N, C-alpha and C positions, 0 to 999 in steps of 0.2 A: 497489383500487387496490394493485399488489405494485412491491417492487423487488428485483433479485437486487445480491448485494454480494460483492466478492472480496476477501479481505486482503491484507495485503502483508507486509513482513519483521516477523519476531517473531514469527511465528505457524508458523515451520517446527519441524518433529520427527522425527526418525529413525523412519521405518515410516511415517510419512503416506500416506493413500491405498493402500496396503496391502493392504487386504478389496476394497478395487474391483480392484485388480491381480490378484488370486488368484482372482477370480469373474467375471470380464469381459473377455473377447479383445478388445474395443475400448481396452479400460486398457492391457493388453498394448501392443497396436500404438501407441498412442501414446506410453509410456515409451520401444519403439524407435526412434519416428520421433525424439524427443529427444536418445536416445544418438547417430543417424545424424546427425542437424544439428549437432550439437555437439562431434562427433568424438569423444566421451569419456562413460564411460558415469555419466551422471547419473541412471539410474536407480537403478541400485547403491548410489549416494552417497544418493537421497532413500530408498531401503526399507533399505538395512543399514548408511549412514553409511560413514565413521568421522564423529560431530558436526563436529568441528572442520571438516573438509573441506565439509560442509552448510551451517555458518555464514559459510563466504566467501561476500563478496555476489554474486560471478561465478556462485556454484554457486544460492545462496541464491532468487535471484529467477529463475533459469528454472525451479528447482524447484518452487517456488510456484505456478507460471504452470500447470507439467505438471501437476499434483496438483487445482487448481481446473479446467482444462478437461477431465481427466478424469470428475471427477463431474459436471460440467454434462452431458457427452454422455451418461451413463450415465441420470442424471435425464431428459435429452430425449429419448435412442433408445430406452434397453431399458425404460425404466417408461411412456414416452409421457406424460411430464407437461406438461398444457396450459400453455401462458406466454400464454394470451390477457390472461391480467388484468394481466399487466406491462407498466410503462410506463418504468420506468426499468432501466438498470445503470451502478451505480457502485463500483470500485476503489479501493481504498488505495493511492497509492503507487503498486508496482508493479504492485499491483489493477488499476490503469486498462486495462493490457494485457490482463489476463485477461478484462475486461470488453468489450475490443473484441475481443477474437477468439471471444469466446461470442457477442457481437452480430450476428458474423461483418462486423465492420469492417476486421481484420485477420487475416491469414494467420498460422495456428498457428508454423509454421517459422520465419518472418519475425519472429515477437513473440520464440520464442527465439533467435535471432540478435542481436537489438537487447536484450535485456535482460541476454543474457551481457554484450554489448557494456558497455552502461550501468553494469552492476554492477561491469566493470573500469575506467572511466571516472571513476566515483566515486569509487573506492578508491584510482585513481591520483593524484586531484586535491589532493589533502590528505596528508603522509606519515601512518603510523603513528606515532599518540601524540601528534601535533600537534593534533587536532580532538577536540572531543566531545559529548555530548548530555547534555540533563537532563531530565527528566520533573519537574514541576511540579505538584505536587496540593494539591487543595483549593483553587486559587484561580480566578477568573473570567481569564477572556481580556484582557480589558479591563486587570484591577490587572497581571497580567504584563507586559502591552506597556507600561505607563506605568510602570514598574519599570525596565524594559530605556531607555526614552526617559531616564529622569532619569539612570541609569548613565551613557548615555550623553556627555547635556549635563553631567554633573560630573565628565567624563574620568577615570571609573573604568573602562569598557572598553579598555584601553591592552594593547598585550604587553611584553613584558620589555624590548625594543629601543625601546619609546616610540611606536613606529608604534601607527596605530589598530586597534582589535581590532574581532572582528567577533563578537556574540551578538545572534541573532535567532530568533524562533519557527518552529518547523520545522514543526507541527503542532498546529493546535485540533482536538482530537480529541472530547472531550465536555465537559459542565460540570463542571469540576471537575480536567482533566487535560488539559495543555498541555505540547509539546515545544518545549526551547529547545536552540538548535542554535551551535557557533562554535569558534572556537579554544580550546586550553583551560586559557591563562592566564582568559579575559575569562569563560569557564564556570566554571572556578573563582571567580573576584569574585560574578559572580552566584550560585553557590552560598552564599557566603557574607552577601551582600546577603539573600537568602531566609531564610536563619538567623534575621539579626536582627529580619526582619519576621515571625518567629515561622511561616514558610511552609515544607511539607516539599516538599524537592526529592530526586530520589534520582538520581546517574549511572546512564547506559545503558552497558551493554556493545556496543558500537558499535565498528567499525571504522574510519571516518569522520565527520564532522559532515555528515549529510546534509539537504536542503532549507532550504541557507542561501546567502547568496553567494559562500561560498568555493567552491560548487559550480560555478561560472560556467564555467570553464574544463572540466568534464565535458560541461556544457550545449553549449558550442562544440563539441568531440568531436563528441560524438551528433548535432547539427546535421545534417551531409551525411547521415548513417547515417539518420536519419528522412526527412529530406526525400527520399533517393533510395528508401524501400521505398514499394510500392502499397499505399495505405488506399483502402476504400470505405465508401462510407454506408451506417453501421450501422443494422440490423434494428431495434433499439431507440436511444431518446436516453441520451447517457452523460452522468451529471454527472459534472462533469470538476473535479479539486483545486484548480486554479489560482481558478475565477470562483464554482465550488460552484453553477453552473448549467447544464441539459441544452445540449446539442450532438453536433449530427449531423454537419454540417459536416463531410468531410474534413482539407480543408486546415488549417480551425483547430483541429482536434482534433491535428494534428501540431505548428502554432506553441504549443498547449499543451502537448504532453508535453516539449517543448525546455524549456518556461518553468517545468515542474512540477520538475526536478531543482534549480534555486537556489530554490522559490517555497513558501510556507509551503503544505501540505496542509489544505485548509479543509474539513475532515469533519464539524464539529461545525454548520454552517453550510448544509453538502448536505444533510445528514440534516432539518436545521429546514425548508429548502425543500422537500425533496421529502411531507414530511407536510403544509407546506400546500397542496401542488398533488392533492394528495387520496391520497398512499399511507398505507397501514393497516398490511400486510404487507410483512416483510423477511426474506430469505431468503438466510443467510451459505453461500456455496459455495465451499469448501477446508478447510484445515486449522486447527483452532480454533474458537474463540467469541467472537474478542477485538471483533471489532465488531459482532455482536452485543450485545454488555455495552456499547461505545460507546450504542447507538441506545438502551438501554432509562435510559441515562444522562441521554439530552439530549431525548429527545419520551417523553408519558405516552400510555398506550392503544396502544401500538404489540405488535402480534402478530411475534414474532422468533424466527427458527428457523434453525437448524446444521445445515449437511448433510458428516457426519464418517462415515457409516457407511450402510449398506443400510436398517437397521431407523431410520434418520433420513428417508430416504427415504419409507420407509411411513408413520411418521409424520405426515408433510407432506402427503402425496395424503388421509391420512383426516382431515385438517383442514380441507383444502382442499376437501373434498369436503360440509364442515357449510353 
Protein backbone atom coordinates (compact mmCIF):
# COMPACT_ATOMS: atom_id res chain seq x y z
CA UNK A 1 0.00 0.00 0.00
CA UNK A 2 1.19 3.52 -0.84
CA UNK A 3 0.60 7.17 0.09
CA UNK A 4 1.22 10.41 -1.79
CA UNK A 5 2.63 13.30 0.28
CA UNK A 6 2.50 17.01 -0.56
CA UNK A 7 4.92 19.54 1.02
CA UNK A 8 4.16 22.77 2.81
CA UNK A 9 5.85 26.10 3.38
CA UNK A 10 9.63 25.90 3.71
CA UNK A 11 10.11 23.67 0.65
CA UNK A 12 9.98 26.57 -1.83
CA UNK A 13 12.98 27.48 -3.97
CA UNK A 14 13.27 29.80 -6.98
CA UNK A 15 13.22 27.68 -10.16
CA UNK A 16 11.21 24.83 -8.66
CA UNK A 17 9.29 22.91 -11.30
CA UNK A 18 11.29 24.51 -14.16
CA UNK A 19 12.27 21.18 -15.75
CA UNK A 20 8.60 20.17 -15.92
CA UNK A 21 7.62 23.64 -17.19
CA UNK A 22 10.22 23.47 -19.98
CA UNK A 23 9.28 19.94 -21.09
CA UNK A 24 5.50 19.64 -20.79
CA UNK A 25 2.79 21.83 -22.30
CA UNK A 26 0.32 20.69 -19.62
CA UNK A 27 2.57 22.33 -16.99
CA UNK A 28 2.79 25.60 -18.95
CA UNK A 29 -1.02 25.53 -19.07
CA UNK A 30 -1.24 25.06 -15.26
CA UNK A 31 1.22 27.92 -14.65
CA UNK A 32 -0.76 30.19 -17.02
CA UNK A 33 -3.96 29.19 -15.26
CA UNK A 34 -2.40 30.25 -11.93
CA UNK A 35 -1.37 33.64 -13.40
CA UNK A 36 -4.87 34.24 -14.74
CA UNK A 37 -6.63 33.24 -11.52
CA UNK A 38 -4.39 35.28 -9.22
CA UNK A 39 -4.18 38.16 -11.70
CA UNK A 40 -0.42 38.54 -11.31
CA UNK A 41 2.56 36.54 -12.70
CA UNK A 42 3.03 33.90 -9.98
CA UNK A 43 4.71 31.71 -12.65
CA UNK A 44 7.50 34.29 -13.07
CA UNK A 45 7.99 34.43 -9.28
CA UNK A 46 8.19 30.61 -9.17
CA UNK A 47 10.61 30.28 -12.08
CA UNK A 48 12.73 33.44 -11.81
CA UNK A 49 12.10 34.96 -8.38
CA UNK A 50 13.11 37.26 -6.84
CA UNK A 51 13.43 35.08 -3.75
CA UNK A 52 12.03 37.72 -1.38
CA UNK A 53 8.80 37.75 -3.44
CA UNK A 54 8.55 33.94 -3.39
CA UNK A 55 9.05 33.95 0.40
CA UNK A 56 5.96 36.12 0.97
CA UNK A 57 3.35 33.78 2.43
CA UNK A 58 0.63 34.98 0.03
CA UNK A 59 2.91 33.86 -2.86
CA UNK A 60 4.57 30.82 -1.28
CA UNK A 61 1.31 28.99 -0.66
CA UNK A 62 -0.18 29.14 -4.20
CA UNK A 63 3.33 28.65 -5.68
CA UNK A 64 3.90 25.33 -3.91
CA UNK A 65 0.39 24.17 -4.85
CA UNK A 66 1.07 25.05 -8.52
CA UNK A 67 4.32 23.07 -8.61
CA UNK A 68 2.93 20.05 -6.73
CA UNK A 69 -0.16 19.90 -8.95
CA UNK A 70 1.99 20.23 -12.09
CA UNK A 71 4.25 17.34 -11.08
CA UNK A 72 1.22 15.20 -10.20
CA UNK A 73 -0.39 15.84 -13.60
CA UNK A 74 2.85 14.89 -15.38
CA UNK A 75 3.15 11.71 -13.30
CA UNK A 76 -0.47 10.72 -13.92
CA UNK A 77 -1.17 11.91 -17.47
CA UNK A 78 2.19 12.01 -19.25
CA UNK A 79 3.69 8.90 -17.66
CA UNK A 80 0.36 7.12 -17.02
CA UNK A 81 1.60 6.15 -13.58
CA UNK A 82 -0.66 3.55 -11.99
CA UNK A 83 -2.12 4.83 -8.71
CA UNK A 84 -4.06 1.67 -7.83
CA UNK A 85 -1.74 0.82 -4.89
CA UNK A 86 -2.31 4.29 -3.39
CA UNK A 87 -4.77 4.47 -0.51
CA UNK A 88 -4.03 7.85 1.10
CA UNK A 89 -3.07 11.39 0.11
CA UNK A 90 -1.63 13.65 2.84
CA UNK A 91 -0.26 17.19 2.80
CA UNK A 92 1.72 19.18 5.35
CA UNK A 93 -0.22 22.35 6.23
CA UNK A 94 -0.87 24.09 2.85
CA UNK A 95 0.04 20.72 1.26
CA UNK A 96 -3.39 19.49 2.36
CA UNK A 97 -4.86 21.75 -0.34
CA UNK A 98 -2.50 20.18 -2.93
CA UNK A 99 -3.63 16.72 -1.75
CA UNK A 100 -7.29 17.70 -2.16
CA UNK A 101 -6.75 19.15 -5.64
CA UNK A 102 -4.87 16.06 -6.84
CA UNK A 103 -7.53 13.79 -5.29
CA UNK A 104 -10.20 15.81 -7.17
CA UNK A 105 -11.84 17.00 -3.98
CA UNK A 106 -11.16 20.66 -4.75
CA UNK A 107 -10.84 22.63 -8.00
CA UNK A 108 -7.29 23.91 -8.71
CA UNK A 109 -8.39 27.51 -9.30
CA UNK A 110 -10.49 27.53 -6.12
CA UNK A 111 -7.51 26.19 -4.16
CA UNK A 112 -5.25 28.94 -5.61
CA UNK A 113 -7.73 31.58 -4.45
CA UNK A 114 -8.10 30.02 -0.99
CA UNK A 115 -4.34 29.67 -0.46
CA UNK A 116 -3.62 33.24 -1.57
CA UNK A 117 -6.31 34.48 0.84
CA UNK A 118 -5.07 32.09 3.56
CA UNK A 119 -1.54 33.41 3.15
CA UNK A 120 -2.69 37.03 3.43
CA UNK A 121 -5.00 36.40 6.41
CA UNK A 122 -2.27 34.47 8.29
CA UNK A 123 0.21 37.28 7.62
CA UNK A 124 -2.24 39.97 8.74
CA UNK A 125 -3.30 38.14 11.92
CA UNK A 126 -0.12 39.19 13.76
CA UNK A 127 2.01 42.26 12.94
CA UNK A 128 5.44 41.46 11.47
CA UNK A 129 8.00 41.04 14.26
CA UNK A 130 5.39 40.38 16.96
CA UNK A 131 5.33 36.61 16.52
CA UNK A 132 7.86 33.86 15.99
CA UNK A 133 8.48 30.14 15.63
CA UNK A 134 11.17 27.92 17.07
CA UNK A 135 12.39 24.51 15.89
CA UNK A 136 13.06 22.28 18.91
CA UNK A 137 15.47 19.50 17.98
CA UNK A 138 16.33 16.19 19.61
CA UNK A 139 13.47 16.23 22.10
CA UNK A 140 10.23 14.22 22.06
CA UNK A 141 6.83 15.84 21.54
CA UNK A 142 5.72 14.89 25.08
CA UNK A 143 8.81 16.53 26.64
CA UNK A 144 8.27 19.80 24.75
CA UNK A 145 4.57 19.80 25.69
CA UNK A 146 5.45 19.28 29.37
CA UNK A 147 7.96 22.17 29.34
CA UNK A 148 5.35 24.47 27.74
CA UNK A 149 2.74 23.48 30.34
CA UNK A 150 5.15 24.08 33.22
CA UNK A 151 6.21 27.47 31.84
CA UNK A 152 2.56 28.48 31.55
CA UNK A 153 1.77 27.19 35.06
CA UNK A 154 4.74 29.10 36.51
CA UNK A 155 3.62 32.33 34.81
CA UNK A 156 6.72 32.41 32.62
CA UNK A 157 4.66 32.73 29.42
CA UNK A 158 3.69 36.40 29.77
CA UNK A 159 4.15 39.39 27.52
CA UNK A 160 5.90 42.65 28.38
CA UNK A 161 2.55 44.24 29.33
CA UNK A 162 1.94 41.35 31.79
CA UNK A 163 -0.87 39.90 29.66
CA UNK A 164 -0.93 36.15 28.98
CA UNK A 165 1.54 35.07 26.37
CA UNK A 166 1.10 32.37 23.73
CA UNK A 167 3.55 29.58 22.99
CA UNK A 168 2.12 26.34 21.56
CA UNK A 169 3.19 23.36 19.51
CA UNK A 170 2.63 24.25 15.85
CA UNK A 171 4.09 21.16 14.17
CA UNK A 172 4.82 17.68 15.47
CA UNK A 173 6.94 16.82 12.44
CA UNK A 174 8.99 13.76 13.38
CA UNK A 175 10.79 12.17 16.31
CA UNK A 176 13.10 14.89 17.57
CA UNK A 177 11.63 17.69 15.45
CA UNK A 178 8.92 19.80 17.06
CA UNK A 179 8.05 23.40 16.10
CA UNK A 180 6.61 25.86 18.63
CA UNK A 181 4.82 29.07 17.73
CA UNK A 182 3.65 32.17 19.61
CA UNK A 183 4.26 35.81 20.48
CA UNK A 184 7.88 36.89 20.32
CA UNK A 185 8.35 37.46 24.09
CA UNK A 186 7.05 33.96 24.91
CA UNK A 187 9.18 32.41 22.16
CA UNK A 188 12.29 34.07 23.62
CA UNK A 189 11.35 32.82 27.10
CA UNK A 190 10.99 29.26 25.83
CA UNK A 191 14.28 29.52 23.95
CA UNK A 192 15.96 30.35 27.28
CA UNK A 193 14.17 27.46 29.04
CA UNK A 194 15.19 25.00 26.32
CA UNK A 195 18.80 26.21 26.61
CA UNK A 196 18.70 25.69 30.39
CA UNK A 197 17.52 22.12 29.78
CA UNK A 198 20.29 21.63 27.20
CA UNK A 199 17.71 21.22 24.41
CA UNK A 200 18.68 22.66 21.03
CA UNK A 201 16.29 25.19 19.52
CA UNK A 202 16.60 27.32 16.39
CA UNK A 203 14.47 30.40 15.55
CA UNK A 204 12.78 30.03 12.16
CA UNK A 205 12.76 32.75 9.50
CA UNK A 206 9.00 33.14 9.26
CA UNK A 207 6.79 36.17 8.80
CA UNK A 208 4.13 35.09 11.33
CA UNK A 209 3.51 32.54 14.13
CA UNK A 210 1.62 29.87 12.18
CA UNK A 211 -0.51 27.06 13.63
CA UNK A 212 -1.18 28.53 17.08
CA UNK A 213 -4.11 30.33 18.71
CA UNK A 214 -2.81 33.72 17.47
CA UNK A 215 -4.08 32.55 14.06
CA UNK A 216 -7.73 32.33 15.16
CA UNK A 217 -8.53 35.68 13.51
CA UNK A 218 -7.13 34.29 10.26
CA UNK A 219 -9.32 31.21 10.67
CA UNK A 220 -12.39 33.43 11.11
CA UNK A 221 -11.44 35.38 7.97
CA UNK A 222 -11.14 32.10 6.05
CA UNK A 223 -14.27 30.45 7.47
CA UNK A 224 -16.72 32.07 5.05
CA UNK A 225 -14.36 31.72 2.08
CA UNK A 226 -13.83 28.00 2.69
CA UNK A 227 -17.52 27.37 3.41
CA UNK A 228 -18.55 29.18 0.21
CA UNK A 229 -16.20 27.05 -1.93
CA UNK A 230 -17.43 23.84 -3.55
CA UNK A 231 -15.66 20.73 -2.26
CA UNK A 232 -16.29 17.22 -3.61
CA UNK A 233 -15.67 13.83 -2.07
CA UNK A 234 -11.99 13.13 -2.85
CA UNK A 235 -11.07 10.01 -4.85
CA UNK A 236 -8.53 9.11 -2.16
CA UNK A 237 -8.81 9.42 1.63
CA UNK A 238 -7.07 12.56 2.90
CA UNK A 239 -5.12 12.05 6.13
CA UNK A 240 -5.72 15.45 7.67
CA UNK A 241 -3.42 17.51 9.88
CA UNK A 242 -5.81 18.22 12.75
CA UNK A 243 -6.80 14.64 13.66
CA UNK A 244 -4.04 12.63 11.90
CA UNK A 245 -6.86 10.38 10.62
CA UNK A 246 -8.23 9.66 7.10
CA UNK A 247 -11.22 11.73 5.99
CA UNK A 248 -13.30 11.83 2.79
CA UNK A 249 -16.42 13.72 3.88
CA UNK A 250 -16.23 17.12 2.18
CA UNK A 251 -18.12 18.98 4.93
CA UNK A 252 -15.78 17.60 7.60
CA UNK A 253 -12.77 18.43 5.43
CA UNK A 254 -13.93 22.07 5.20
CA UNK A 255 -14.33 22.29 8.98
CA UNK A 256 -10.89 20.76 9.54
CA UNK A 257 -9.22 23.13 7.04
CA UNK A 258 -10.55 26.07 9.08
CA UNK A 259 -9.29 24.52 12.35
CA UNK A 260 -5.97 23.62 10.75
CA UNK A 261 -4.97 27.31 10.55
CA UNK A 262 -4.60 27.55 14.37
CA UNK A 263 -4.06 23.87 15.25
CA UNK A 264 -1.02 21.62 15.61
CA UNK A 265 0.04 19.88 12.39
CA UNK A 266 0.09 16.27 13.61
CA UNK A 267 2.42 14.99 10.91
CA UNK A 268 4.36 12.41 12.95
CA UNK A 269 1.09 10.79 14.07
CA UNK A 270 -0.24 10.88 10.49
CA UNK A 271 2.76 8.85 9.29
CA UNK A 272 2.49 6.42 12.23
CA UNK A 273 -1.23 5.93 11.55
CA UNK A 274 -0.72 5.34 7.82
CA UNK A 275 2.05 2.84 8.57
CA UNK A 276 -0.24 1.01 11.00
CA UNK A 277 -2.86 0.84 8.25
CA UNK A 278 -0.35 -0.88 5.96
CA UNK A 279 1.38 1.89 4.01
CA UNK A 280 4.90 0.88 2.97
CA UNK A 281 5.63 3.34 0.14
CA UNK A 282 5.63 7.12 0.60
CA UNK A 283 5.96 9.31 -2.50
CA UNK A 284 6.52 13.07 -2.02
CA UNK A 285 5.17 15.20 -4.87
CA UNK A 286 6.50 18.75 -5.05
CA UNK A 287 9.59 20.82 -4.29
CA UNK A 288 12.19 19.45 -1.88
CA UNK A 289 12.60 16.28 0.14
CA UNK A 290 11.49 17.55 3.56
CA UNK A 291 8.59 15.14 4.06
CA UNK A 292 10.44 11.97 3.05
CA UNK A 293 13.12 12.95 5.58
CA UNK A 294 10.43 13.18 8.26
CA UNK A 295 9.00 9.78 7.25
CA UNK A 296 12.42 8.14 7.56
CA UNK A 297 12.80 9.57 11.08
CA UNK A 298 9.35 8.39 12.12
CA UNK A 299 8.87 4.90 10.71
CA UNK A 300 11.32 2.12 9.96
CA UNK A 301 11.33 0.02 6.77
CA UNK A 302 9.40 2.59 4.71
CA UNK A 303 10.25 3.06 1.03
CA UNK A 304 10.52 6.80 0.38
CA UNK A 305 10.59 8.62 -2.97
CA UNK A 306 10.79 12.35 -3.78
CA UNK A 307 9.62 13.55 -7.18
CA UNK A 308 11.47 16.71 -8.23
CA UNK A 309 12.59 15.79 -11.76
CA UNK A 310 11.75 13.66 -14.79
CA UNK A 311 14.54 11.26 -13.73
CA UNK A 312 12.81 10.88 -10.34
CA UNK A 313 9.60 9.77 -12.10
CA UNK A 314 11.48 7.22 -14.20
CA UNK A 315 13.19 5.90 -11.07
CA UNK A 316 9.80 5.65 -9.31
CA UNK A 317 8.35 3.70 -12.24
CA UNK A 318 11.28 1.26 -12.15
CA UNK A 319 10.92 0.75 -8.39
CA UNK A 320 7.17 0.16 -8.58
CA UNK A 321 7.63 -2.43 -11.34
CA UNK A 322 9.77 -4.57 -9.00
